[in-house]
C-alpha positions as CSV (number, residue, x, y, z in Angstrom):
1,M,-73.6,65.5,-22.3
2,V,-70.5,63.7,-22.8
3,G,-70.4,61.2,-19.8
4,G,-73.0,59.4,-18.0
5,G,-72.5,58.2,-14.2
6,T,-73.9,60.7,-11.5
7,A,-72.7,64.0,-12.9
8,G,-74.4,62.6,-16.8
9,W,-78.1,61.9,-15.7
10,I,-78.4,64.2,-13.3
11,T,-77.6,66.8,-15.3
12,A,-79.5,65.9,-18.5
13,G,-83.0,64.7,-16.3
14,V,-82.7,68.7,-14.5
15,L,-81.6,70.1,-18.3
16,A,-84.6,67.9,-19.6
17,A,-87.0,68.7,-16.8
18,R,-86.4,72.2,-17.2
19,F,-86.7,72.7,-21.1
20,P,-89.7,69.6,-21.5
21,Q,-90.4,71.2,-25.2
22,R,-88.9,69.2,-28.3
23,G,-88.8,69.8,-32.2
24,P,-87.2,72.8,-34.1
25,D,-88.0,74.9,-31.8
26,G,-87.4,73.7,-28.2
27,I,-84.2,72.0,-26.3
28,S,-83.1,68.6,-26.8
29,V,-80.7,66.8,-24.5
30,T,-78.5,64.1,-25.6
31,L,-76.2,62.1,-23.7
32,I,-72.9,59.8,-24.7
33,E,-71.0,57.7,-22.9
34,S,-68.5,54.9,-23.9
35,R,-69.7,51.6,-23.6
36,T,-66.3,50.5,-22.8
37,Q,-65.5,52.9,-19.8
38,P,-67.6,52.5,-16.8
39,P,-69.1,55.4,-14.6
40,I,-67.1,56.3,-11.8
41,G,-68.9,56.4,-8.3
42,V,-69.0,59.8,-6.5
43,G,-70.1,58.1,-3.4
44,E,-73.1,57.4,-1.6
45,G,-73.9,60.7,0.5
46,T,-76.5,63.5,-0.5
47,W,-77.7,66.9,0.7
48,P,-81.1,68.0,1.5
49,T,-81.2,69.7,-2.1
50,I,-81.3,66.1,-3.8
51,R,-85.0,66.0,-2.8
52,S,-86.1,68.6,-4.8
53,T,-83.8,68.0,-7.4
54,L,-85.5,64.5,-7.7
55,K,-88.7,65.7,-7.5
56,Q,-87.9,68.3,-9.7
57,I,-87.5,65.2,-12.9
58,G,-90.8,63.5,-12.0
59,V,-88.7,60.7,-10.0
60,T,-91.2,59.3,-6.9
61,E,-89.4,59.2,-3.4
62,T,-91.0,55.5,-3.2
63,D,-89.3,54.6,-6.4
64,F,-85.9,56.3,-5.6
65,L,-86.0,54.2,-2.3
66,R,-87.0,50.8,-3.6
67,E,-84.8,50.8,-6.2
68,C,-81.4,52.6,-5.1
69,E,-81.1,50.6,-1.5
70,A,-81.3,53.9,-0.1
71,S,-81.8,55.1,3.3
72,F,-82.5,58.6,5.2
73,K,-79.5,60.8,6.0
74,Q,-79.8,63.3,8.7
75,G,-76.5,64.3,9.1
76,S,-73.0,63.6,10.0
77,K,-71.6,62.9,13.2
78,F,-67.8,63.4,13.8
79,V,-66.2,61.0,16.4
80,G,-62.6,61.3,18.4
81,W,-61.9,64.6,16.2
82,V,-61.3,66.4,19.2
83,D,-58.8,64.9,20.9
84,G,-60.1,60.7,20.5
85,S,-61.4,60.5,23.6
86,S,-63.9,58.0,24.9
87,T,-66.8,60.7,25.0
88,D,-65.5,62.8,22.0
89,A,-68.7,63.1,19.2
90,Y,-70.5,65.9,17.8
91,Y,-73.7,66.0,15.1
92,H,-73.3,68.7,12.6
93,P,-77.3,68.1,11.8
94,F,-79.5,69.2,8.6
95,T,-81.9,71.0,11.1
96,L,-81.3,74.2,11.5
97,P,-80.4,75.6,14.6
98,I,-84.0,77.1,16.6
99,D,-84.9,80.9,16.1
100,Y,-82.7,80.6,13.7
101,I,-83.9,82.4,10.8
102,E,-84.8,85.7,13.5
103,R,-82.0,85.6,15.5
104,N,-78.8,83.9,15.9
105,L,-78.7,81.9,19.5
106,A,-75.0,80.9,19.4
107,P,-73.6,83.4,22.1
108,Y,-76.1,82.5,24.7
109,W,-75.6,79.0,24.1
110,L,-71.4,80.1,24.8
111,E,-71.9,82.0,27.6
112,G,-74.2,79.3,29.4
113,T,-72.9,76.8,31.1
114,R,-72.9,74.4,28.1
115,A,-74.0,71.4,30.0
116,T,-75.0,70.2,26.6
117,S,-73.4,70.2,23.1
118,F,-74.3,73.6,20.7
119,A,-76.3,70.9,18.4
120,D,-78.0,69.1,21.5
121,S,-79.4,72.5,22.8
122,L,-80.5,74.1,19.6
123,C,-81.4,70.6,17.5
124,F,-83.9,68.6,18.1
125,Q,-82.4,66.2,15.5
126,T,-79.9,64.8,17.2
127,R,-81.9,62.9,19.7
128,L,-83.4,61.4,16.6
129,C,-79.7,60.7,15.5
130,D,-78.9,59.4,18.7
131,H,-81.4,56.4,18.2
132,S,-81.3,55.6,14.5
133,L,-84.8,57.2,13.8
134,A,-86.3,58.7,10.5
135,P,-87.2,61.5,9.6
136,K,-90.5,61.3,8.6
137,Q,-93.5,58.8,9.6
138,I,-95.0,56.4,6.5
139,T,-98.0,58.8,6.4
140,T,-95.5,61.8,5.3
141,P,-96.0,62.7,1.9
142,E,-93.1,62.1,-0.3
143,Y,-90.1,64.7,0.0
144,A,-92.1,65.8,3.3
145,G,-90.4,65.6,6.6
146,V,-90.7,66.6,10.2
147,A,-86.6,67.0,10.6
148,N,-84.7,68.0,7.3
149,Y,-82.9,64.8,5.7
150,A,-80.9,63.7,2.6
151,Y,-80.1,60.0,1.6
152,H,-77.3,57.5,1.7
153,L,-77.4,55.8,-1.5
154,D,-76.0,52.9,-3.4
155,A,-74.5,55.2,-6.7
156,G,-74.1,51.9,-8.1
157,K,-77.6,51.4,-8.4
158,F,-78.5,55.2,-8.6
159,V,-77.4,55.4,-12.0
160,P,-79.4,52.8,-14.0
161,F,-82.3,54.2,-12.4
162,L,-81.7,58.1,-13.5
163,Q,-80.6,56.7,-17.1
164,K,-84.3,55.0,-17.1
165,H,-86.2,57.4,-16.0
166,C,-84.5,60.2,-18.4
167,V,-84.6,58.3,-21.4
168,D,-88.4,56.9,-20.9
169,E,-89.9,59.9,-19.1
170,L,-88.4,62.7,-20.2
171,G,-86.8,62.1,-23.6
172,V,-83.6,62.6,-23.1
173,T,-81.6,60.6,-26.2
174,H,-78.8,58.3,-24.8
175,V,-75.8,57.3,-27.7
176,L,-73.4,54.7,-26.7
177,D,-70.3,55.1,-28.0
178,D,-67.0,56.1,-28.4
179,I,-65.9,60.2,-28.9
180,Q,-62.8,59.9,-31.3
181,G,-62.1,63.7,-31.7
182,V,-62.9,67.3,-31.1
183,E,-64.3,69.6,-34.2
184,A,-64.5,73.4,-33.4
185,N,-65.5,76.4,-35.3
186,D,-64.0,79.7,-36.4
187,A,-64.5,81.1,-32.7
188,G,-62.8,78.8,-30.9
189,D,-66.1,76.9,-29.5
190,I,-67.3,72.9,-30.3
191,S,-68.8,72.7,-33.2
192,Q,-69.3,68.7,-33.0
193,L,-68.3,65.5,-31.9
194,L,-66.5,62.9,-33.6
195,T,-67.7,59.0,-32.7
196,K,-65.8,55.8,-33.4
197,S,-68.9,54.9,-34.9
198,G,-68.5,57.9,-37.8
199,T,-71.7,59.9,-36.7
200,P,-70.8,63.2,-35.5
201,L,-72.6,64.7,-32.9
202,P,-73.1,68.4,-33.5
203,G,-74.6,71.0,-30.5
204,D,-74.9,74.6,-28.7
205,L,-73.7,73.7,-26.0
206,F,-71.6,70.4,-25.0
207,I,-71.9,69.5,-20.9
208,D,-68.9,67.9,-19.8
209,C,-69.3,64.9,-17.4
210,S,-66.7,62.2,-18.3
211,G,-65.4,62.4,-15.2
212,F,-61.1,62.4,-14.3
213,A,-60.7,62.3,-18.0
214,A,-62.5,66.0,-18.7
215,L,-62.3,65.1,-22.2
216,L,-63.1,68.5,-23.3
217,I,-62.3,70.9,-20.1
218,G,-59.1,69.2,-19.8
219,R,-58.4,67.2,-22.9
220,H,-59.3,69.9,-26.0
221,F,-59.3,73.9,-24.1
222,D,-56.5,72.5,-21.7
223,V,-58.2,74.7,-18.5
224,P,-55.8,74.3,-15.8
225,F,-56.5,71.9,-12.6
226,I,-55.8,73.9,-9.2
227,S,-54.3,71.2,-6.6
228,C,-55.5,71.7,-3.3
229,K,-53.2,69.1,-1.8
230,D,-51.5,71.4,0.3
231,T,-54.6,72.5,1.7
232,L,-56.4,69.3,2.5
233,F,-53.7,66.3,2.6
234,I,-56.1,63.1,2.2
235,D,-54.9,61.6,-1.1
236,K,-56.1,57.6,-0.7
237,A,-59.0,55.9,0.3
238,L,-59.6,52.0,1.2
239,A,-63.1,51.0,0.5
240,V,-65.1,48.0,1.5
241,Q,-68.6,47.3,1.2
242,V,-70.0,45.4,4.9
243,P,-72.8,43.3,5.3
244,Y,-75.2,44.0,8.4
245,E,-74.6,41.2,11.3
246,T,-78.2,40.5,11.5
247,E,-81.1,42.1,9.1
248,E,-82.9,44.0,12.3
249,A,-79.7,45.8,12.8
250,P,-80.0,48.8,13.1
251,I,-79.3,51.4,10.1
252,A,-78.0,54.7,11.2
253,S,-79.2,57.9,10.3
254,V,-76.0,60.0,10.0
255,T,-72.9,59.7,8.0
256,L,-70.5,58.7,10.9
257,S,-66.8,59.9,10.3
258,T,-64.2,58.3,12.8
259,A,-61.0,60.1,13.0
260,Q,-57.8,58.2,12.6
261,S,-54.1,58.3,13.0
262,A,-53.9,60.1,9.5
263,G,-57.2,60.6,8.4
264,W,-60.8,59.3,9.0
265,I,-63.4,56.6,8.3
266,W,-66.4,56.9,6.8
267,D,-69.3,54.4,7.8
268,I,-73.0,54.7,5.8
269,G,-75.7,52.8,5.9
270,L,-77.6,51.4,3.4
271,N,-81.1,49.7,3.4
272,A,-78.9,46.0,2.8
273,R,-75.1,46.8,3.2
274,R,-72.7,49.1,4.7
275,G,-70.4,51.7,2.8
276,V,-67.3,52.2,5.1
277,G,-63.9,53.1,3.7
278,Y,-60.7,55.0,5.1
279,V,-59.5,58.5,3.6
280,Y,-55.6,59.1,4.4
281,S,-53.0,61.1,3.9
282,S,-50.2,58.7,2.4
283,N,-47.1,61.5,3.8
284,H,-48.4,60.6,7.1
285,T,-49.1,56.3,6.9
286,T,-48.8,53.8,4.1
287,E,-51.6,51.5,3.1
288,E,-50.5,48.5,5.0
289,Q,-51.2,50.5,8.3
290,A,-54.2,52.3,6.9
291,A,-55.6,48.6,6.1
292,D,-54.7,47.9,10.2
293,E,-56.8,51.0,10.9
294,L,-59.7,49.9,8.7
295,R,-59.5,46.1,9.8
296,S,-59.1,47.4,13.7
297,Y,-62.4,49.9,13.1
298,L,-64.4,47.0,11.6
299,Q,-63.1,44.3,14.2
300,K,-62.2,42.0,11.1
301,N,-59.2,40.5,10.9
302,A,-59.3,39.7,6.7
303,L,-60.5,42.4,4.2
304,S,-61.2,43.1,1.2
305,Y,-60.8,46.4,-0.4
306,R,-60.6,48.8,-3.0
307,S,-57.8,51.2,-2.9
308,I,-59.0,54.6,-4.2
309,N,-56.7,57.9,-5.3
310,I,-57.9,61.4,-4.1
311,N,-56.5,64.6,-6.0
312,S,-58.1,67.0,-4.7
313,G,-58.7,70.1,-6.7
314,Y,-61.0,71.9,-9.3
315,R,-60.5,73.5,-12.9
316,R,-59.8,77.7,-13.2
317,E,-62.7,77.5,-15.2
318,F,-65.4,75.7,-15.5
319,W,-67.6,77.2,-18.5
320,V,-65.7,77.9,-21.5
321,G,-66.9,79.0,-24.8
322,N,-69.7,77.1,-25.5
323,C,-68.6,73.7,-23.0
324,V,-69.3,73.8,-19.3
325,A,-67.6,70.9,-16.8
326,V,-69.8,69.4,-14.3
327,G,-68.6,66.7,-11.5
328,L,-65.2,65.2,-11.6
329,S,-64.2,67.0,-14.9
330,A,-64.7,70.2,-12.8
331,G,-63.6,69.1,-10.0
332,F,-63.4,66.9,-6.6
333,L,-62.2,67.0,-2.8
334,E,-62.0,63.9,-0.1
335,P,-65.4,63.4,0.5
336,L,-65.5,64.7,4.3
337,E,-69.2,66.1,4.0
338,A,-70.6,64.7,1.4
339,S,-70.5,67.9,-1.5
340,A,-70.1,65.6,-4.6
341,I,-73.2,65.6,-5.7
342,V,-74.5,68.8,-4.6
343,M,-71.8,70.9,-7.0
344,I,-73.7,68.8,-9.7
345,E,-76.7,69.6,-8.2
346,L,-76.0,73.2,-8.1
347,S,-74.2,73.2,-11.8
348,A,-76.9,71.8,-13.3
349,K,-79.7,74.2,-12.0
350,S,-77.3,77.1,-12.6
351,I,-76.3,76.1,-16.5
352,G,-80.6,76.2,-16.4
353,E,-81.1,79.2,-15.2
354,L,-78.0,81.1,-17.1
355,L,-78.6,79.5,-20.5
356,P,-79.6,82.3,-22.9
357,G,-81.8,82.6,-25.4
358,F,-79.1,83.2,-28.3
359,R,-75.4,82.1,-28.7
360,G,-74.3,85.6,-28.3
361,G,-75.4,85.0,-24.1
362,L,-73.0,82.7,-23.6
363,P,-69.7,84.4,-22.7
364,Q,-71.9,86.2,-19.7
365,A,-73.4,83.2,-18.8
366,A,-69.7,81.7,-18.3
367,R,-68.9,84.5,-16.6
368,I,-71.2,84.5,-14.0
369,F,-70.9,80.7,-13.5
370,N,-67.0,80.7,-13.2
371,E,-67.0,83.8,-10.6
372,M,-69.8,81.5,-8.8
373,F,-68.7,78.4,-9.2
374,Q,-64.8,79.7,-7.9
375,H,-66.3,80.9,-4.8
376,R,-67.9,77.8,-4.1
377,W,-65.0,75.5,-4.3
378,R,-62.9,77.6,-2.3
379,R,-65.7,78.0,0.1
380,I,-65.6,73.7,0.7
381,V,-62.1,73.7,1.1
382,E,-62.5,76.7,3.6
383,F,-64.8,74.6,5.5
384,L,-63.4,70.9,5.0
385,K,-60.2,72.6,6.5
386,L,-62.0,74.2,9.3
387,H,-62.9,70.0,10.5
388,Y,-59.1,69.7,10.8
389,V,-57.1,72.8,12.2
390,L,-59.1,73.1,15.3
391,S,-58.5,69.4,16.1
392,K,-56.1,68.6,19.5
393,R,-55.1,65.4,18.1
394,T,-51.0,64.8,18.3
395,E,-49.9,62.7,15.4
396,P,-48.5,64.3,12.9
397,F,-51.1,64.7,10.2
398,W,-53.3,66.6,12.8
399,A,-50.9,68.5,14.0
400,D,-49.5,69.4,10.1
401,N,-53.3,70.1,9.5
402,R,-53.0,72.5,12.2
403,R,-50.4,74.9,11.2
404,A,-52.9,76.8,8.7
405,A,-53.8,79.4,11.1
406,D,-56.3,81.6,8.4
407,V,-58.8,79.4,8.2
408,V,-61.2,80.9,11.1
409,P,-61.4,84.2,10.8
410,D,-60.9,86.6,13.6
411,Y,-64.2,88.3,13.6
412,W,-65.1,84.7,14.6
413,R,-63.3,85.5,18.0
414,Q,-65.3,88.4,18.8
415,H,-69.3,87.3,17.2
416,S,-70.6,84.3,16.3
417,P,-71.0,83.4,12.3
418,W,-73.7,84.7,11.0
419,H,-75.8,85.7,7.8
420,E,-73.7,88.6,7.2
421,D,-70.5,86.7,7.1
422,F,-71.2,85.3,4.0
423,S,-71.7,87.5,0.5
424,H,-73.2,85.5,-1.7
425,R,-77.1,85.0,-1.9
426,E,-76.8,80.5,-2.2
427,E,-73.8,79.4,0.1
428,V,-72.7,76.0,-0.2
429,F,-72.2,76.1,3.4
430,S,-74.4,78.2,5.9
431,A,-73.7,80.2,9.0
432,A,-74.9,77.2,11.2
433,S,-72.4,74.7,9.4
434,F,-70.2,76.8,10.8
435,Q,-71.3,77.0,14.0
436,Y,-72.2,73.2,14.2
437,V,-68.4,72.8,13.1
438,L,-66.6,75.6,15.5
439,Y,-68.3,74.6,19.0
440,G,-68.9,71.1,17.9
441,M,-65.2,70.8,18.3
442,G,-64.5,73.2,20.9
443,F,-63.7,76.4,19.8
444,E,-63.4,79.2,21.9
445,P,-64.4,82.7,21.6
446,E,-63.6,85.6,23.7
447,P,-66.5,86.5,26.1
448,M,-68.6,89.7,24.8
449,P,-71.0,90.0,27.2
450,W,-72.1,94.3,26.3
451,L,-73.4,92.4,23.3
452,L,-75.8,90.5,24.3
453,N,-79.5,91.1,25.8
454,D,-81.7,89.9,28.8
455,T,-84.8,90.1,26.5
456,D,-82.5,87.7,23.6
457,R,-80.6,86.1,27.0
458,A,-84.7,84.6,28.2
459,R,-85.5,83.9,24.4
460,A,-82.6,81.5,24.2
461,R,-83.3,79.7,27.3
462,E,-86.8,79.1,25.8
463,K,-85.8,78.0,22.5
464,M,-83.6,75.8,24.0
465,A,-85.7,73.8,26.6
466,E,-88.5,74.0,23.0
467,A,-85.6,71.9,21.3
468,A,-85.2,69.4,24.1
469,R,-89.0,68.6,24.3
470,H,-89.8,68.7,20.8
471,G,-87.1,66.3,19.8
472,A,-88.5,64.2,22.7
473,N,-91.7,63.8,21.6
474,L,-90.2,63.1,18.4
475,R,-88.0,60.4,19.3
476,A,-91.1,58.6,20.8
477,A,-93.5,59.0,17.6
478,L,-90.9,58.0,15.0
479,P,-89.9,54.9,13.9
480,T,-86.5,54.0,13.3
481,N,-84.9,54.3,9.9
482,R,-84.8,50.5,9.5
483,D,-88.7,50.4,10.4
484,L,-89.9,52.5,7.7
485,L,-87.7,51.6,4.8
486,S,-89.5,48.0,5.4
487,R,-92.5,49.7,5.2
488,I,-92.1,52.1,2.5
489,R,-90.8,49.1,0.6
490,K,-94.4,47.2,1.3
491,Y,-96.4,50.0,1.1
492,G,-94.8,53.1,-0.6
493,L,-95.5,56.7,1.0
494,Q,-98.0,58.8,0.4
495,K,-97.8,61.1,-3.2
496,I,-98.0,64.8,-2.9
């Protein structure tokens, strides 16, 4: 593993836990990182997949929540994305629409009065998010919940937490050194890394987690970077950490994304602070104007922020020879929908599943991995763009985004997104995610009453009423995010 950070330590942890046998007949995992180069954080939002990842590598949820200042996240809330009016807001919750596995109830919501939003009608979770509630109780076992959830986390504390666990519990070898060169064999594969200390590091598989530097996949193998700047206009960010006004202030259960004139502001509630930032297009506004909008949002006259460049795109290939790129070395897109960490998780999982028992199997593993992740990166770009092209906002940034005419397939005007629309076994975003965004943004398909039937129509009414009842019951039973996190810090959660 070349490079630490979130990508390096998640990947090291997943592989070390999957292949625990050491010695001459086992697999050893070594991570080398520079003493002088600090890791680049990839954000503070995660997906529900992180729960299974942490559980797999043997981390307890109680320790993670305590040591990483983490909080519970149940989805995203988009404010002002449609037209900027005072009532313009919708949710993309993590819990699937009710009855989703059995049938598609979206067409029956579409033909109704739509007195409540799509997410409110078919998912109980929005009621929890409205009131900053937790997805579980203190008596709920670790990594289990009554609603699907992920986390917001402090990336600066998450990395050393993972590092300690991987080294102490999983036997990962940690090397602090700088890479001075790369030696390749006659076949072009990497044979060893040359370090500043003079100690060579040989290996069979090299995983490039070196961030934007892309020391192996970029500098050594010279794999081209495919820019997405013509599709995703966001190229700058202003980030700031904001303390809560009081120790009892609510901790939001969602990532709050609020549209602005030339981009959007993220607002993430951690246990002890908020992480806030404005991502914007430098072709549509200046840093000074963006800072003014951020100050206005935070209602602060003075603001000290960190300016970050964003170069949205990904590698043409991710696995070349015996080298695989994971994390920022593989690609990066604007943080809308928090895809960065989940792509690290998916990459680590796929490497573990595809790893052949002999070197001759690497080309086939590389082919499968590249096809899979080329599809995933394209799908993420497509899904992120969907948030913009349906907006009715009039500022130039939003008007320019609407010029992409091929993001919404024509067939979604005749039927609601469903499983068969997605060809891969493990899609990054399911049909449910597309439904939440399409109908949250007010997308209007053509009525197709001849595709509906009275039996499913009655079932839809019954299920939507069930979702409302369930949401009301949970609202009365669940603690707030802050209350549960305080109890966990004091008592801990039940072990599985």
